[in-house]
C-alpha positions as CSV (number, residue, x, y, z in Angstrom):
1,M,-41.4,-12.0,74.8
2,E,-39.9,-11.9,78.3
3,T,-36.8,-9.8,78.9
4,I,-34.1,-10.4,81.4
5,T,-31.3,-8.4,83.0
6,L,-28.0,-10.1,82.5
7,A,-25.3,-10.2,85.3
8,P,-22.5,-7.7,84.9
9,H,-20.0,-10.5,84.1
10,S,-22.2,-11.7,81.2
11,L,-20.7,-9.0,78.8
12,P,-17.1,-10.4,78.9
13,I,-18.5,-13.9,78.8
14,L,-20.4,-13.2,75.6
15,Y,-17.4,-11.4,74.0
16,L,-14.9,-14.1,75.0
17,S,-17.3,-16.7,73.6
18,K,-17.0,-15.0,70.2
19,G,-13.3,-14.5,70.2
20,I,-10.5,-12.3,71.6
21,V,-11.2,-9.4,73.9
22,Y,-8.8,-6.4,73.6
23,R,-8.0,-3.6,76.1
24,H,-9.4,-1.0,73.6
25,Q,-12.8,-2.5,74.1
26,D,-13.1,-0.3,77.2
27,D,-16.4,-1.5,78.8
28,V,-15.8,-5.2,78.1
29,W,-12.2,-5.0,79.3
30,R,-13.2,-3.1,82.5
31,R,-15.9,-5.6,83.3
32,L,-13.6,-8.5,82.6
33,Q,-11.1,-7.1,85.1
34,Q,-13.8,-6.5,87.7
35,H,-15.4,-9.9,87.3
36,L,-12.5,-12.1,86.3
37,P,-13.1,-14.8,89.0
38,E,-16.7,-15.2,87.9
39,V,-15.8,-15.3,84.2
40,K,-13.1,-17.9,84.9
41,R,-15.4,-20.0,86.9
42,H,-18.1,-19.9,84.2
43,F,-15.7,-21.1,81.5
44,L,-14.0,-23.7,83.7
45,T,-17.3,-25.6,84.0
46,V,-17.2,-26.2,80.2
47,G,-13.5,-27.0,80.0
48,M,-12.1,-23.6,78.9
49,E,-9.4,-21.5,80.5
50,V,-9.5,-17.7,80.4
51,Y,-6.0,-16.4,79.5
52,V,-5.4,-12.7,80.2
53,D,-2.2,-11.0,79.1
54,E,-2.3,-7.6,81.0
55,A,0.9,-6.4,79.5
56,E,-0.2,-6.9,75.9
57,G,-3.9,-6.0,76.5
58,Y,-5.9,-9.1,75.4
59,A,-7.8,-12.0,76.8
60,L,-8.8,-15.3,75.1
61,L,-10.0,-18.7,75.8
62,R,-7.9,-21.9,75.7
63,Q,-9.3,-25.4,75.6
64,L,-8.3,-27.5,78.6
65,S,-7.6,-31.3,78.4
66,Y,-10.4,-33.4,79.8
67,A,-10.1,-36.3,82.2
68,D,-9.7,-39.8,80.5
69,E,-13.4,-40.8,81.1
70,Q,-14.5,-37.5,79.4
71,A,-12.0,-37.6,76.5
72,N,-14.8,-38.2,74.0
73,W,-16.9,-35.3,75.1
74,P,-17.3,-32.4,72.6
75,K,-15.0,-29.4,73.0
76,L,-16.0,-25.8,72.5
77,S,-12.8,-25.0,70.8
78,E,-11.4,-27.2,68.1
79,K,-7.9,-27.0,66.8
80,R,-7.7,-25.7,63.3
81,Q,-5.3,-27.5,61.0
82,L,-3.3,-24.9,59.1
83,T,-1.5,-25.4,55.8
84,Y,2.3,-25.5,55.7
85,P,2.6,-21.9,54.2
86,V,0.1,-20.4,56.7
87,T,1.8,-22.1,59.6
88,L,5.2,-20.9,58.2
89,L,3.8,-17.3,57.9
90,C,2.6,-17.4,61.5
91,V,6.0,-18.6,62.7
92,L,7.8,-15.9,60.6
93,L,5.5,-13.2,62.2
94,R,6.2,-14.6,65.7
95,K,9.9,-14.4,65.0
96,M,9.6,-10.9,63.7
97,L,7.8,-9.9,66.9
98,L,10.5,-11.5,69.0
99,D,13.2,-9.6,67.0
100,A,11.4,-6.3,67.3
101,D,11.0,-6.8,71.0
102,A,14.7,-7.6,71.4
103,Q,15.8,-4.6,69.2
104,D,13.8,-1.7,70.6
105,G,11.2,-3.1,73.0
106,S,8.4,-1.5,71.0
107,T,4.9,-2.7,71.5
108,G,3.9,-2.5,67.8
109,L,5.2,-4.1,64.7
110,V,4.1,-2.9,61.2
111,V,5.0,-4.8,58.1
112,S,4.1,-4.7,54.4
113,G,2.4,-7.5,52.6
114,Q,5.3,-7.4,50.1
115,E,7.9,-7.8,52.9
116,L,5.9,-10.9,54.2
117,K,5.7,-12.4,50.7
118,E,9.4,-12.0,50.2
119,Q,10.2,-13.7,53.5
120,L,7.7,-16.5,52.8
121,A,9.0,-17.0,49.2
122,V,12.4,-18.0,50.6
123,F,10.9,-21.1,52.1
124,L,8.5,-22.1,49.4
125,P,9.3,-23.9,46.2
126,T,9.0,-21.5,43.2
127,T,10.6,-23.5,40.4
128,G,8.1,-24.2,37.7
129,T,5.5,-22.0,39.4
130,D,3.7,-19.3,37.4
131,E,4.4,-15.9,39.0
132,T,0.7,-14.9,38.8
133,K,-0.3,-18.1,40.4
134,L,2.3,-17.7,43.1
135,A,1.2,-14.1,43.8
136,R,-2.4,-15.3,44.2
137,Q,-1.3,-18.0,46.6
138,M,0.7,-15.5,48.7
139,D,-2.4,-13.2,48.8
140,T,-4.5,-16.2,50.0
141,Y,-2.0,-17.0,52.8
142,L,-2.0,-13.4,54.0
143,R,-5.8,-13.4,53.9
144,V,-6.0,-16.5,56.1
145,V,-3.6,-15.1,58.6
146,E,-5.6,-11.9,58.6
147,E,-8.8,-14.0,59.2
148,L,-7.0,-15.6,62.2
149,R,-6.6,-12.0,63.4
150,F,-2.8,-12.3,63.6
151,L,-2.5,-9.5,61.0
152,R,-4.6,-6.3,61.0
153,P,-4.7,-4.1,57.9
154,L,-3.8,-0.5,58.7
155,K,-6.6,2.0,57.8
156,G,-5.6,4.2,54.9
157,E,-2.4,2.4,54.1
158,D,-2.5,-0.2,51.3
159,D,-0.5,-3.4,51.9
160,R,0.5,-2.5,55.5
161,Y,-0.4,-4.6,58.5
162,E,0.0,-4.5,62.2
163,V,1.2,-7.8,63.6
164,S,-1.1,-8.7,66.5
165,R,0.7,-9.5,69.7
166,V,-2.0,-12.1,70.5
167,L,0.2,-14.3,68.3
168,N,2.5,-14.6,71.4
169,A,-0.2,-16.6,73.1
170,Y,-0.5,-19.1,70.2
171,I,3.2,-19.5,69.5
172,R,5.2,-19.3,72.7
173,I,9.0,-18.7,72.6
174,E,9.8,-22.1,74.1
175,D,7.8,-23.7,71.3
176,L,9.3,-21.7,68.4
177,E,12.4,-23.9,67.9
178,T,10.4,-27.2,68.0
179,L,7.9,-25.7,65.5
180,L,10.7,-24.7,63.1
181,L,12.1,-28.2,63.2
182,K,8.7,-29.7,62.5
183,L,8.2,-27.2,59.6
184,R,11.5,-28.2,58.1
185,A,10.5,-31.9,58.2
186,H,7.1,-31.2,56.8
187,Y,8.5,-29.0,54.0
188,A,9.8,-31.9,51.9
189,E,6.4,-33.7,52.1
190,W,4.5,-30.5,51.3
191,A,6.7,-29.5,48.4
192,K,6.4,-33.0,46.9
193,S,2.6,-32.8,47.1
194,R,2.7,-29.5,45.2
195,E,4.5,-30.9,42.1
């Protein structure tokens, strides 16, 4: 089998193709910084934008809109439809990040799973719901948000999570109020379907 030597900017391209790149990924981050124009050019040819947040220390890909004549072309990144509770949990986490930033300007936010479940329960219908079933559902919602990489379990600490600041790129401050209004409107429909 023939072997090839990849270009130096190939490493960040490969990592970005798989997901988010963080500053703590030293070699990948350094190469991304050094070869950002080439990496951006590569992804632009397939309709993706490289978004880098230097202050927060992450980079990710965003799908760009295609021209009308190419609207039916496949996209590399598809939007994932989230359930009402998972969307609500993401919005609550984003609001918690915003509040933490306003309070002390810290760069890290750590929360317990129990705290998140209590905040989420305020917005979910619980009448007629078995407590065991509700607890399982809440655990599922947390797991989904963890799979989305918006929550990272802390090593050695049960039920404690670091809220990923990458959530800022997905739920911008200016979109927060609109999203909350949509969630309120969607709540009645969702609650009715759960009966």
